[in-house]
N, C-alpha and C positions, 0 to 999 in steps of 0.2 A: 605561875608563881604569884601568890597573893598574900595580903596581910589584912588586919582589921583596924578600923579607926577607934576613937575613944568610946564610941557607942556600940562597938562590937560588930559593925557592919563591914563585910569583906570588900576590898577593892584590889584590882589587879596591878601588880608592879611590872612583871615581865609576862607577856602573853605566851603561854605554852601552846604553840600551834604545831601542826604537822611539818611546817616548813622550817622549824627551828630544832636544832639538836644542842643539848647542853650537858656538859660534864663538869663536875665540881669536886673540890677537895683532893684527897689522896689519889682518888681514881684518875683525875685529870693529870696530876703530876706524874703518875706511873705511866699513863698513856704517852706523855711527852718523852719520858725517859726511854720507853720502848722504841719510839720512832727514832730518837737520836742514836740509840745503841745499834739499831739496824743499819743506819747510814754509816756509822763509824766502822762496823764490821765489814762493810764493802771494801773500804780502803785499807783495812788492817793488813791484808795479805800483800799489799804493795810496799810495806815499810822495809827499809834497809837495803843493803847491796844485793841481797838475793830475793828481793820482793818481786812479785809477779806483775805482769802488765794486764791492763784491761782494754778490751776493744769496745768502742762506743760508736753506735751507728745513729746518725741524725735522721730526722724525718725525710730529708732530701736524699738519703742514701750515702752521705759523706761518712767515711770511716776515719776514726781517730784511734790510734793505738798508743797508750801512754801509761806510765806508773807515777806520773806527777799528780800529787793529791789535789792541787787547785784545779788542774785541767779536768780530772775525773769528776770532781764535785760540780764544777760549773756546767759540764755537758750532760749530767744525768737527768736533767729536767725534773727535779724533785717537786712533788705537789704539796707534801706535808709542810705546815708552817714551821715546825720545830726543825725538820730536816733542812729547810731553807736557811735557818739560823746557822747551822753547821757549814753550809756552803759559804755564807757571809764570813764565817770565822776563818776558813781556809783562804778566802780571798783577801781578807785584811792582813793575814800573815804574809801572803804573797806580795801584796802592795807595799807593805812596810819593810819586810825583811827579804823576801824573794826566795827563801828556802825554808824547809821544815814544815811544809803544808800538810804532809801526810801525818807526821808525828803529832801535830797539834789536835787533829781530829781524833786520832786514836786515844790521846790523853783525855780529851773531853768525854769520849765514850766510856773510858775506864772510870772516870770520876762519877759519872751518872750511874754506872753499874753499882759502885760502892754506895752512892746516895740511896739507891733503891733498897739495899740491905738495911741501911739505917732507918729508913722510913718504915720497913717491916717490923723493926724493933720498937716503933712508936716514938721515935725522936722527931721533934718538930722541924719542918723544912728550914725555918729561919735559923735555928740552932746549928743545923748542918751547914748552912751557908756561912755563918760566922766562923765555924770550925775550919772550913775550907779556906776562908780568907786568912785566918791566922797561920795555917799550915803553908799557904802560898808565900806569905811574907818570910817565914822561916826558910823555905826552900830557896827563894831568891837570894836571901842573905847568905845562905850556905854556898850558893854558886860562886859568889865573890871570893870565898875562902879557898875553893878548889880550882879557881881559874889560874891560868898562866899567861904571861905576856909573850907575844910573838914578835921578836925583833925583826924588822925588815927595813930595807931602803931600796931606792931605785936601782942600785947596783947589786943588791942581794935580795932576790925575790923567792928564794928557795922555800921559805915558810908559807908565803902566799900560795905558791904552787901546790904545796901539800894540802892546804885547806880546800883549794879548788878541786883537787883530785878526790878528796873525801866526798864532796858534793856530787861529783860525777860517778861515784862508785855504784850507784843504783840505777844508772841511766843506760840508754841504748848505745851510747858512744864508748862503752868500756873497751871496745876493740882499739880505739885511738885515744885511750885514756890520757896519756902524757901530752899528746898533741893538743887536745881540746883544753886541758887545764892550762897549758902554756898560752894558748890563744886567749883565754879568759883573762889571764894576768896581763898579757901584752895590751889587750884592748882597753882594760880599765886604767892601767898606768899611763897609756897614751893620752887619755882625756882627763885624768884626775887633777884636781886643784889641791895640791899637797899643803898649801898654806891654810886653806879653809877646811881641810880634811873632808872634802866632798867630791862627788862624782856626778857629772851631768850625763845621764843616759841618753839625752836627746842627741848628743854628739856621736853616739855609737849606733850605726845602722847595721842590722843583721839581715843579710840578703840570702835567700835560699835558691838554689838552682838544681833541678833534677838532672841526674846524669853523673857519671863518674862515681867515685866512692868517697866515704867519709874522710879518708886520708888526704884527699885533694883539697879539703877546706883550708882556708888561709885568712890571715888578717891583712887587709890592704890599708896602707897609710894614705887614705884619701877617700873618694866617693865612688861607688859603683852605681851606675844607672842602667836599669834593665831595658835599654833602647839601643838603636843603632843610628848611624848618621843618616840624614833624611834622603840622601842620594847615593846610590851604590858607587858612583865614580868619585866621590869626595875622598880626600886623603884619609887613610886609616889611622894616622898618627899626627898630632900637632904638638910641636915643642914650644915652650915659653908662651903658652896661650893666654890671651887677654879675652875674657869671656863676657859677652853681653847677656845678662840674665833678664829675659823679657816675660811679662805676663799679658802682652798685647799680641793679637794674631797678625800674621803677614797677609793682610787682605784689605781691600778698600773699606773705609768706614761706612757703617750702615746705621740708619736711624734706630733708636732703641725701641720705638713702637712698631706695630705691624705696618708693613709698607708693601707697595706694589709698584713695579716699574713697567710701563708699557713702551715697547719699541715698535714703531710703525714703519720705519724705513731703514734702508741699508746705511745711510749716512749716520743715523742715530746709533746704530749698532757699532759702526766704526768709531764714533765719538766715545762710546762707552768703553770700547776696547783700548783706545788711546789713553783714556782717563785711568783705566786699571793699570796699564803698562807704566804710565808716568808715576802713579802712586807707588807701585812696587819699586821702581827705580829710585824714587825719593827715599823710601824707607831704607833700602839697602845702602844708599849713599850716606844716610844719617848714621847707620851702623859703622860704615867704613870711616867716616869723618872722625868718630870718637876714638878710633884706633883699635877697634875690636878685631880679633883674628879668629874668633869662634862664637857661635850663637847657641844659647839654650832657651827654648821657647816653651811656655806652658801649653800653648795651643798649637793647632796644626797650620799648614799653609798649602796652597794648591800647587800644581805642577809648574805654573809659570814662575811663581816666587822661588820654588825649589831650583829651577833651571837658572834663574838670575843669581841665586846664592852660589851655585857651582861656578858660573862664569866669573864672578867676582872673587873666587877662591875663599869663600867663607863657609867652612864646615859647620853644619847646623844639626841640632838635635831637637826633634819636635815631640809634642805630647809628653813632656816631663811632668810627673805628678806634683801636686802641691807640697807634700812633705819633702820630696826629693829636691825640689827647686829651692826650698828654704835651707836645706842642709848644704846644697851646693853654694848658696850665698854665704853661709856661715864659714864653710871650708875655704872658699877662695877670697874671703873678705870683700865680696862684691855686694852691690845693692840691687834689689829687685826693682826693675823699671816698668811702670805701668803704661807709659806712652813713649813713642819714638822721639818726640820732641825733647824729652827729659834726659836723653842719653848724653853722657859726658865721660871723659877719660877717667875721672876720679870714681865713677860708679862701676867700673869694670872689675871683674874678679880675676885673680891670677892663679894659674896652675902650671907647674913645670912640664907636665905631659898630659895630653888627652889621647887615649888610644882605644881602638875598637878591638875587642877580643872575641874570637869565634869559639864556640863550644861544640864538640862532636861533629856529626855529619848532618845535623838537622837544620843547619843554616840559622841557628839562634846566636845572636850577638849581644854583647854588653859593652857599655862605654865605661872605661876606667879613668878617673881623674886623679892623678897622683902629684906628689910634691906641691901640695897646695900652700897658699899663703898662711893659712891657719893649720898648723901641724897637729892640732888637738882633735881633728875630725877623722874618725876611722870607720871602716866598713869591714864586717866579718862576712866572708862568703862561705856558705855552708853547702857542700855537695852531698849527694846521696843517691842511691839506686832508685828510689821512688819518693812520691810526695810525702807519704806517711813518715818515712825515715828522716827526711829533711825537716819536717815540722817538729818531730820529737827531738831531733838534734838541736834545733833552734831553741826549744824550751829548756833543754838540758844546759845549753851554753848560757842562757839567761840566768838560770839558777846559780851556776858557777861564778858568773860575773857579779851577781848580787853578793855572794859570799866574800869575794875579794873586796868589793866595795865596803862591806860591813867591817872588814878588818882594817881598812884605811880609816874609817870613822872611829872604830874602837878596836885596838889590836889585842884585846884579851880573848883567850879561847878557853873552852872546857873540852874534856876528852870525849870522843864519840863512842860508838858501840854501847850506848846506854850507860856508860861509866858515870856520867853526871847525874842521871836519874837514880841510879842505885845508891850513890853517895848521899844524895838529897833525901832519899827514902829512909836511909838509916838515921840521918840527922833529925828528920821530922818525927820518926818513931820514938827516938830517945827523948825529944822535947815534949812529946805527948804525956810522958810520965809526970811531968812537972805541972800539968794543967789539972786543977782540981774540979772544974765544972764539967758539964756533960759534953762540951765541945771536944773533950779528950777523945771521944769515940770518932768524931769527924776527922780529927787530925790524924789518927791512926789509919782511917780509911783513905785519906789523901796519900799517905805513905804507901799503902797497898796499891793504889791506883798508879803511882809512879812505877811500881814493879811490872805493870802491864806492858810497858815499852820494851824492857829487856826480854820479857817472855815472848812478845810478838816477834822480836828480832830473831831469837833462838828458833822459834817455830818456823819462821819463813826460811831459815837457813838449814832446816832439816835436822836440828839438834833437839835433844830432850829439854823442853823449856824449864820445868821445875828444877831438874838436876843442875842445869847450866846456871840458873839464877842462884841456887843455893851455894854452888862452888865459888862463884864470883863474889857473892855477898860475904862469905866467910873470910875471903882474902881482904876485903875492905875492913871488916870488923877486927880481925886478929892482927893483921900487919899494917893496917892504915893505908893500903894501896888504892888511893882514890882514882888512879888512872886505869884501873882494871875494868874491862868491859866484856861484852859478848864477842867471841872470836867467830864472826860470821863467815869469814873466808876460809876457815879451817886451816890456819897457818901454824897452829900449835902455840901461838903467842897471844895471851889475853891482855897484855899491857898495851893499851892504845897509844901510849907515848912512843913505844918502840915501833908500833905499826904506822905511826904518823897519821892517826885518825883524829882530826880536830873538828870542832864546831865553834862558830863565833859565839861569844858569851851573850851578845845582845839578842841573837836568834833564840837561844834556849830560854833566856829570861822572858822574852816576849811570848813564847809558847806557854809557859806556866801562867803568866798574868792573864792572857787572853782566854785560855781554856777555863780558868777558874772564874773569870768574869761571866762567861757564857753560862756555865753550870749554875752559878748563883742566880742568874736571871731566870733560867728554866725552873729552878726550884721554887721561885717566888710566884709562879703562875698557878692559881688554884681554881680558876673558873673559866670555862671556854664556852662561848655561845656562838654557834655557827648558823647563819641564815642560809638555808638551802634554796637553790633556784628551783623553778617549776620543773625543769628537765630532770633534776635529780629526784 
């Protein structure tokens, strides 16, 4: 690429070499739209309660089976830069809201499809972006008018349960639908700060254990540590435990630098042995003196220390991971102690019961710490026939817990089954008639893009998409039934209020805003210069 100076002499601005590829103008925009549409079409079939699962195989051969939009997108290893933007889109929805990750990608794909048609008509990308922005504001404002408040309290959690159930409708756990929805509600309410209307997810640990079935999953009011007591002869249950939480190992101190110890005689060896024994005895005496009746240690300890702990009747857990030891400290109101000299009675954690639980015949044990000083720490134990089911059940439960958390933050809901999208589509379409500028076309296209959600739901449920959408839309317009949506489960009832299918308002609003924001950004890119490597 070159231009000329004031004397007419050419000079190079961008050197067009073989190692550079350049796309400009409408051609570049259309290439981006094509890439984004391709990615969106992959997850389109996973939308809704009848959505299909995807199987993803990593380079290491690890298999993931899921229909969670964020999981599918993050594990697809997409190379295209615009495709990566859609991955980031679903991730931001997952981080902020926790649910609706598939719907947001499908909506972004539909908006780009409509934008392509407008570009073919000769409308400038900036005018399309402005039209989409106006339409998004109209849709978000309309969501507030069709939303309902969900009354709930700690004694009446029926509405929270219904919303959690809606989130789990498309997941692998539908066999234990009610149980998992109740587990999500119980776990969130156990740790929720109702005054600040906030939930600290750090206090909820989701632990998976292969074996058993989904129905064996449960919420434990305490901490589960995937370890066993360090010695098989230690008591399997400790009542009214005072726990010393240590990050220092049960072994003699060593220099931090590289060191070498030469032993040249039997006396020196015996001296070393005596020193080690005295050091272990001193450490255990310091633990006993502070009043501890159980020990949780981040590091390991050798057989001699283990034997001394058994003799002094101190049940111990070793190799407790960093996150687990922090959670144990929070749950028991204990302090993590880095040196034995710092141990004191006020730094011990308290738990009503510590017990070792065995699972199946494989000799796999777990430690359950219950009746903790801090009642707000809970663990959800998920069981399943294999690792893939356990992993997918954990992801499903996380989505349901996020929905319950969103309702604690803002208890307004819109109706599911794409009822909110259809209602917004009609409102945006009507508003387009009052816009006199060329943005009117973009606003109408936004309304048509919203229709892509109910059509995808109907298609995935085995229903005729156009016929289903026409029927529901006519009810919205003629009778003002804004709660009517797509009857995915073929119950014969299209009223989502009767079916108890709810979506949190903040989730739906976030979908509209983020998808529109991404589409605007893609439409504004008109020049792509790629530096190719020598290998390519």
